[in-house]
C-alpha positions in Angstrom: -19.0 25.2 -0.3 -20.8 23.2 2.3 -22.1 19.6 2.3 -25.4 18.6 3.9 -25.9 15.6 6.1 -27.9 13.9 3.3 -25.2 14.6 0.7 -22.5 13.3 3.1 -24.4 10.1 3.7 -24.8 9.5 0.0 -21.2 10.0 -0.8 -20.1 8.1 2.3 -22.0 5.0 1.2 -20.7 5.4 -2.4 -17.1 5.6 -1.2 -17.6 2.6 1.1 -19.1 0.5 -1.6 -16.2 1.2 -4.0 -13.2 1.4 -1.8 -14.1 -0.2 1.6 -13.2 3.0 3.3 -15.5 3.6 6.3 -16.1 7.3 7.0 -17.5 8.3 10.4 -19.6 11.4 10.9 -16.7 13.5 12.0 -15.1 13.0 8.6 -17.6 15.2 6.9 -15.3 18.2 6.8 -12.6 16.0 5.3 -14.9 14.8 2.6 -16.0 18.3 1.9 -12.5 19.6 1.7 -11.1 16.8 -0.5 -13.9 16.6 -3.0 -14.5 20.4 -3.3 -11.8 20.5 -6.1 -13.7 17.9 -8.1 -16.9 20.0 -7.9 -15.0 23.1 -9.0 -13.4 21.1 -11.8 -16.8 20.2 -13.2 -18.5 23.5 -12.3 -21.0 21.8 -10.0 -22.7 23.9 -7.3 -23.8 21.0 -4.9 -22.4 17.7 -3.7 -25.7 16.1 -4.7 -24.9 17.1 -8.3 -21.5 15.4 -7.9 -23.1 12.3 -6.6 -25.4 12.2 -9.7 -22.3 12.6 -11.9 -20.6 9.6 -10.2 -23.6 7.4 -10.4 -25.2 8.3 -13.7 -22.7 10.1 -15.9 -19.4 8.3 -15.5 -19.6 5.3 -17.7 -15.9 4.9 -18.1 -15.2 5.3 -14.4 -12.8 8.2 -14.9 -14.4 10.4 -12.3 -14.6 7.5 -9.9 -10.9 7.2 -10.2 -10.4 10.9 -9.7 -12.7 10.8 -6.6 -10.7 7.8 -5.2 -7.4 9.7 -5.7 -8.9 12.7 -3.9 -10.3 10.9 -0.9 -7.5 8.5 -0.1 -4.8 9.3 2.5 -1.2 8.7 1.4 1.0 9.2 4.5 4.2 7.2 4.1 8.0 7.4 4.7 11.1 5.4 3.9 11.7 2.8 6.6 8.5 3.8 8.5 8.0 1.5 11.5 11.7 0.3 11.2 11.2 -2.7 13.4 9.6 -4.5 10.5 12.6 -4.0 8.3 14.9 -5.1 11.1 12.9 -8.3 11.5 13.3 -9.0 7.8 17.0 -8.2 7.8 17.8 -10.1 11.0 15.5 -13.1 10.7 13.5 -13.6 7.5 16.1 -12.9 4.9 19.0 -14.8 6.5 16.8 -17.8 7.0 15.6 -17.6 3.4 19.2 -17.2 2.1 20.5 -20.2 4.0 17.6 -22.5 3.1 18.8 -24.9 0.3 15.2 -25.8 -0.5 13.9 -22.3 -0.8 11.4 -21.4 -3.5 12.7 -18.9 -5.9 12.0 -16.0 -6.2 11.3 -14.5 -2.8 7.9 -12.7 -3.2 6.8 -9.7 -1.2 3.8 -7.5 -1.5 3.4 -3.9 -0.5 -0.4 -3.8 -0.5 -0.8 -0.1 0.1 2.2 1.3 -1.7 1.3 4.9 -1.9 4.2 6.9 -3.4 6.6 3.9 -3.2 8.7 4.5 -0.1 7.7 1.3 1.6 8.4 -0.9 -1.5 11.8 0.7 -2.1 12.6 0.3 1.6 11.8 -3.4 1.2 14.0 -3.6 -1.9 17.0 -1.9 -0.1 16.6 -4.1 2.9 16.5 -7.3 0.7 19.6 -6.2 -1.3 21.6 -5.4 1.8 20.8 -8.8 3.3 21.3 -10.7 0.1 23.6 -8.6 -2.1 24.1 -11.3 -4.7 20.3 -11.6 -5.4 18.8 -9.7 -8.3 15.3 -9.3 -9.9 15.2 -13.1 -10.7 15.6 -13.8 -7.0 13.5 -11.0 -5.4 10.1 -9.9 -6.6 8.2 -7.0 -4.9 4.7 -6.3 -6.0 3.6 -2.8 -4.9 -0.1 -1.9 -5.3 -2.4 1.0 -4.5 -5.9 2.1 -5.3 -4.7 5.7 -6.1 -3.4 6.1 -9.6 -1.7 9.4 -8.9 0.6 8.1 -6.2 1.4 5.0 -8.2 2.6 7.2 -11.1 4.9 9.0 -8.7 6.1 5.8 -7.1 7.0 4.3 -10.5 9.1 7.3 -11.3 11.3 6.7 -8.2 11.9 10.4 -7.8 11.8 12.0 -4.3 12.8 15.3 -2.8 15.8 15.3 -0.4 13.3 15.9 2.4 11.4 12.8 1.5 14.6 10.8 1.4 15.8 12.1 4.7 14.9 8.8 6.5 17.2 6.8 4.2 20.6 6.2 5.8 23.3 8.1 3.9 25.2 5.0 2.8 22.0 3.5 1.3 21.1 6.8 -0.3 24.5 6.8 -2.1 24.2 3.1 -3.1 20.7 3.1 -4.4 19.8 6.6 -5.6 21.1 9.2 -8.0 21.3 12.9 -7.2 19.2 15.1 -9.4 20.9 17.6 -11.7 19.7 20.8 -13.3 15.9 20.9 -13.2 15.9 18.0 -10.7 18.4 19.6 -8.3 17.3 18.8 -4.7 15.8 15.5 -5.8 17.0 11.9 -5.8 16.0 9.1 -8.1 16.1 5.3 -7.5 18.8 3.6 -9.5 17.7 1.0 -12.1 18.9 -1.8 -9.9 16.5 -0.8 -7.2 13.6 -0.2 -9.5 14.1 -3.6 -11.2 13.0 -5.3 -8.0 9.7 -3.5 -7.6 6.7 -3.8 -9.9 3.9 -1.2 -9.4 0.3 -2.0 -10.3 -3.1 -0.6 -9.6 -5.3 -2.7 -7.3 -8.5 -2.2 -5.3 -8.3 -4.5 -2.3 -12.1 -5.0 -2.6 -11.5 -6.6 -6.0 -12.5 -10.2 -6.0 -10.6 -12.3 -7.1 -7.2 -10.6 -6.9 -5.1 -11.1 -10.1 -2.0 -12.5 -8.3 -1.3 -16.2 -9.1 1.6 -16.9 -6.9 1.7 -16.8 -3.1 3.9 -14.4 -1.1 6.6 -14.8 1.5 6.0 -11.4 3.1 3.0 -9.0 2.9 3.0 -5.5 4.2 -0.6 -4.3 4.7 0.1 -1.4 7.1 -2.2 1.4 8.1 -4.9 0.1 5.8 -7.2 -1.7 8.2 -7.8 1.5 10.2 -9.8 2.8 7.3 -12.1 -0.2 7.0 -15.0 -1.4 9.1 -14.9 -4.7 10.9 -16.6 -6.9 8.3 -14.2 -5.6 5.6 -11.2 -6.1 7.9 -12.2 -9.7 8.6 -12.7 -10.5 4.9 -9.3 -8.9 4.1 -7.5 -11.0 6.8 -9.0 -14.1 5.3 -7.9 -13.2 1.8 -4.4 -12.2 2.9 -4.0 -15.6 4.6 -5.0 -17.2 1.3 -2.2 -15.6 -0.6 0.6 -16.1 2.0 2.8 -19.1 1.9 2.9 -21.3 4.9 5.1 -19.6 7.5 4.9 -16.3 5.5 4.7 -13.1 7.4 2.1 -10.4 7.5 3.1 -6.9 8.7 0.4 -4.6 10.1 0.5 -1.0 11.2 1.4 -0.1 14.8 -2.2 0.9 15.6 -3.7 -2.2 14.0 -4.3 -5.6 15.6 -5.6 -9.0 14.7 -8.2 -10.6 16.8 -9.9 -14.0 16.4 -7.5 -15.4 13.8 -5.2 -17.4 16.2 -5.9 -20.6 14.2 -4.5 -18.9 11.0 -1.9 -16.5 12.3 0.5 -16.6 15.2 2.3 -13.5 16.6 5.9 -13.3 15.6 6.7 -9.8 16.9 5.2 -6.4 17.4 2.5 -6.1 14.6 4.1 -9.1 12.9 2.1 -12.2 12.2 3.2 -15.6 10.8 0.8 -17.7 8.7 0.2 -21.1 10.1 -0.7 -22.5 6.7 -4.0 -24.0 7.9 -6.9 -24.4 5.5 -9.3 -21.5 5.7 -12.9 -22.4 6.0 
C-alpha cells in the first residue's frame, strides 16, 4: 500500500493541526507504515479515503484518537537521561524538604508520559529523597496524547527487560514480581502508584485544565516533533504553569533560545523559571 505526495500532504496537515507534530517530507514512509493498519482495519484501499473518513465520517473522534495513537512515537525508559533525576535528588528535593515555608504538596508534571517510566522514575526519586512524604505531599501529573500508552502506564506493569534500568534495590522496594501468568513482569506497588495520576492531554489544548502551578515539569523529547511556532507557544505556556523558581527539564537534543528573560539555565537541559510576567 503506497501513499501519493498529495495524500501525504493532506494527512500531514491534518496531523499537524490536531497534534502539533510537524512531519517533514522524509517521514512519508513512516506515515505510510503507521497508518496502513488503520486502512486495513476499515477496508480502505487508499489514503485519500482514510482522510475522508477522518474529516467527514468521524463525528465522535474515535478514529482521530486511533490515528493519533498510531502516529505518535513512544520511546522511553526508566531513569532516562539520569542527570535530571540526580539534579532533583541532590538539589531540588533537599531544598524543598528543608524549606519551612514550602508550599504543599510538591507538584510535578510529566508532560509526555508515554508508558509511565518517566513518571514512576520521578516518584521513586522523590520517595528516596523524602521517605516520610506520601501522596498528600507529592503529586505527579502524567499526561500524554496517546490513550493506548496511558492505559499501560496506569497499570504499572512492565517486563523485566523494561525494568532493567531500575536499580535492584529500588526494584525490590517499589515493585512486585509477577506470578503465574505475569511471570517475567513486575508491577508498581500501590505506594508508588498513589503518587502518580495519569490523564489524557493534548498539549495543543487551550486552555489546559490544570489549576495549580508546578514545581517541576518534564517536557522531554517533545519539542523535536513540533515546528518553531508551536515550540515557542509551548515555552510560553509552560512558563505560565511553573511556579517562580520552578524547573523545566528538556530532552538532551532540545534547546531553548530567546527566552532568557523567562528562564535561566540551571544545568544541562535544565531551566529555572525566573517568575517574570509573560507578555
